[in-house]
N, C-alpha and C positions, 0 to 999 in steps of 0.2 A: 500298282502291287502285284506281288508276285509270291504264290503259294509253292512253297518246297517241302520235302519232309524231312529235311535235316536242317537245325539250325545255323547252317555256315553260308555267310553272304557274302565271303571276300569275292567270289568273282563278281558279283553285282559290283562291290566297291571297286572293285579293279575297272571294271568298265566303263563306270563314269568317273574313275581318274583317267582312263586313256583318252576319255574325250575332253577332258578340263572341264568336268560335270559336279564333279566331288563337292566345288566352295557352293555349289547351289543350294544342298540339302541343310534345310534349316532344322529337322529332326526326323527321327524316325519312331513308329510303334512297331511293338512286335504282340501279334495278337495270336492266340491258339483257337483253331477253328472248332465249332460246336459239333462238328462231325469228323469223327477219322481223328491220325494223328499229325496231320498238317499244320504247319506253324506260317502265319502269314506276316510279310513286313511290309508296312506302308512307308515311301519316302514323301517326306513333305518339302517343297521346295519353294526358295524365295522368289518374290514375284520383283520383275523390273521394269521400269518403263521402256517402251517402246525407242524412246530417243536415244536412249542408252545403247542400243543394238545396232551395229554399225553394217551398212548391206554393200555385199561384194559382189560383181557381178562376174559370172563364170563364164568362160568358152573352153569346150572342151572339142579337143582333134585326135585324131589316131598318131602315136609318134612313128613316123615315116624312118627313123631310125635306128627303133626297136621293133622286132616285129612281135613282141608282147607286151606293149604297154600303151597307154592311155595319157596323155598331155594334158593336163589343164593350165589353163592363163588366167590369173586373177586382174582386175583392174586394178588394183593396189597390192603391195606386198603382203602378205600374211604369212608371220614365220612360226615355226615347231609344230607344224600340222604333222599327225604320225598316221599310220596307216588305218585306224581306228574311227578317224575323223570322217573317213571317206567309206560310202556306202554303195556298194555295187551288188551285182546279181552275177550268176552262171561263173565267177571265178574267186580266188582269193589275192589280195595284194602280197606279194611277195617282198618288195620293196619300196619305198619311198624315195626321189630326190629332189632336192628344193634349188631352185635357181632363181632367184631374183622374184620377179612375180610368178612364177610357172613352178607346179609341182608335176613329175611324171611318177606313174604307178605302172610299176612291173607285175605284170599279173601272173600268176600260175594255177596249178589244180581246178582247169577248166572242167564244167560240167560234165561234157560229154567230148566223144570222138569225132571229127567232122568242122563241120561249121557249128562256130557257137557268138550267139549274141551277148554282150556284155555291156549292161546297163549303168551308166553314173546315176543312182538314184538320189541322195542327195548329200549334200556335207555340212558336216555337224561341229559348231564349236560356241561356247559360251560367247555372250556379247556380241556375236556375229550372227547375219544372216545373208547364205549364199545364194544368188538368183541363178538360178541354170538357164541358159537360153542357148536356141538351137540345138543340132542333134546331139545327142548323149548317150547312144545307142551305137556300138561297132561290133563287127562282126569278124572273127578270128579263125583261123582255119588251123585245128590240131591233127595229128596223125601218129600214128602207131609206127615206129620204124625199126628195121634191125641192122644193125652195123654189117657192113661187109669186110670181113676180114678174115686174114690166113695167117699161120705162123711160119716162122723159117726156124728152126733149130741152128745156135751159131756155137755150142757146144760149150763145154765146162760151167753147164747150169745157166746158160743165157739164150734167149728167143728173142726173133725180130718179129714184131708184127707189121705185116703188110696189108697197108688199108690207106685207102684215100681219104676217108672220114674224117670229121673234123669233132672236137671235142668226146672225147671217149675217155670212158675210165675201166679199170676191170679191178677183179679179184682172183687170189688163187686159192681153190680148194676153202670155198664160204670163208675166205679171211675178209678184213677190211676193205674197202673201195677203196681205191687209188687212183690220181690220175694217169692217163698212159704219157711217159715220158714224151720231149719233143722228138727225141732219135728213136723212139718207137722199141726200145729195147730193155726187156725186161729180164733182170738177172735172179739170182738165187731159184730157179724152178727146179722142182721134182716133179717125181711121175702127178698124175692129177688133172684137174680140168679147170683151165682158165676159161673165165666170164669176162664179157667183154658188152658196153652196156654206151648208148651216149649217154651223156651228163643233161640234167634237167636244166639247163641256162636258160633258155629259151624260153622254157615253160608251156611251150607247143608241143613237144614231142614226147611221146609215153614210149619208152624204149622198150622193144625185145632185149633178152640177153641171148648172146650168142653164147653157145659153148660147145670149145674145142678140147680135147681129151689130147695130153701131155703122155705120151707112153714112155716108159725106162727100158731101155733093153736090158737082157739077162746074158750073162755067163755064167757057167757052171766049170765048178773046179775039174771034175773027174774028166773033163774034155781034153785036158790039156797034159801032156806027159812030155817028161825030159827024159832025151837020150844024149848024153854027152854034153853037148855045148849046142842041141838042137832042139827044138820046142816043137812038137809035132799036136795038130787041133787046132790048129790055128787059121784062118782064112782072109779071105782080102774086105772082111768087113771089121777087121780088128787093127789094133794098134798098140805099141807097146813103149815103154821107156826105162830107160836107169831109174831107180826109187827116187833119189835124190835130184834128179833133172827135172826141168819145166818142159822140155821137148817131147810131145807124142810123135812117134814116125810111123807113119802107116805099114800094114803089112802086105805085101801083092802075092804071097803065093799060101801052098796048103803046111808050109812048113817054116821056120824062122831059126836060122843059125847064128848065133851072135860069136864075137871075137874075145870079147871081155868078159871073164867072170864078176858076178856079183849079182844083185838084187833086181828082179826085174817084175816090172808092173803090165799086165796086159789086159784091154778092154775091150768091147766093143764099141764101135767110133757113134756118135751121135749122125741122125740122119733128118733128113726134113721135118718128119715126124715123129722123131724119138730122141730122146735125151742119151748120152751114153751110158754104158754099165757101169756098176763098182767095177773095182780094180780085181784080179785078182794075182796073186804075188807067184812068180817061179825065182828059185833059186838055180843058180848055174854056177857048178864050182870048176 
C-alpha cells in the first residue's frame, strides 16, 4: 500500500514491470484517505504455490577485470535480468552484462569518496527464488582526481593537449563535452577557457575539472606604417604573407621590406600559451 498526494501511479507500475511483477497484480483499489487529500492505492497480488518457484543458487564475487564491477554466478542460466532485478546498497548499477550463467553489474554513483562497502541485498524476479551464499559485501575505493594536462598552441586555431592521462574529455567555453581525440589535437580553438576532466567510465573517479585559459594575441592597426615598400611597427613576434598565399613567413626585424607590390596580411604569431591574432591588411603599391 502506498500513499501519495497525486493520483499518478505510473512510477509504481514501471517499477513492477521492470521486475517482471506486473503480471502478479490481480486488481487495484483506489481509496481516498479520511484526513487530508492523499489518495491510497492497494495492489492485490495472485498467490502462487511454492512448487512453481524455481530456486537459484547465487555466488557473488568482485570482478577482477573491471575495477567497478560485481560478478554474479548462478547454478543455471537465468535470462533477461535487468538492473532493477538486483538490489544493492551504496551504489547504483550503471550497466548489466549477461554471459551464460553469469551477470556482471557495473557500478556507478558510489555513496561516498574513499572506501565504500557495496552489498548485494537480494535478486527479485517472478517465479524465482534467488538464494545468496557466501560473502555478498565488497569494498571499492573511490577518489577525486584532477587531470594533469598542459596545452601547446600549434597555430591556425589548433592546440595539442600534453598529458599522459587516459580517458579524458573536454569542452571549450562551456559547450558540450567531447572525447579528447587519440592524437590529443583540438582544432577550431578561439580565445576562452578549455575544460578537461576524466570520463566516468570506471565509476570510481569523481573528476575535478582542470581549467586552461587560451588567450588570443592582439595587433593594432595604428602600430603599422608603410613607407614605400617598407612596413614599420613590426617585430619578431609577428609573421606575414601575401593575401592569397597559405605560407606565413616569420618577421625577424623591426621593419619589413617587400620586393613585390600587393596586399599583405600581418599578425602576431601563436605561442605556447596563446593563439595568433587576427590579421591586419597592408597594401604595398
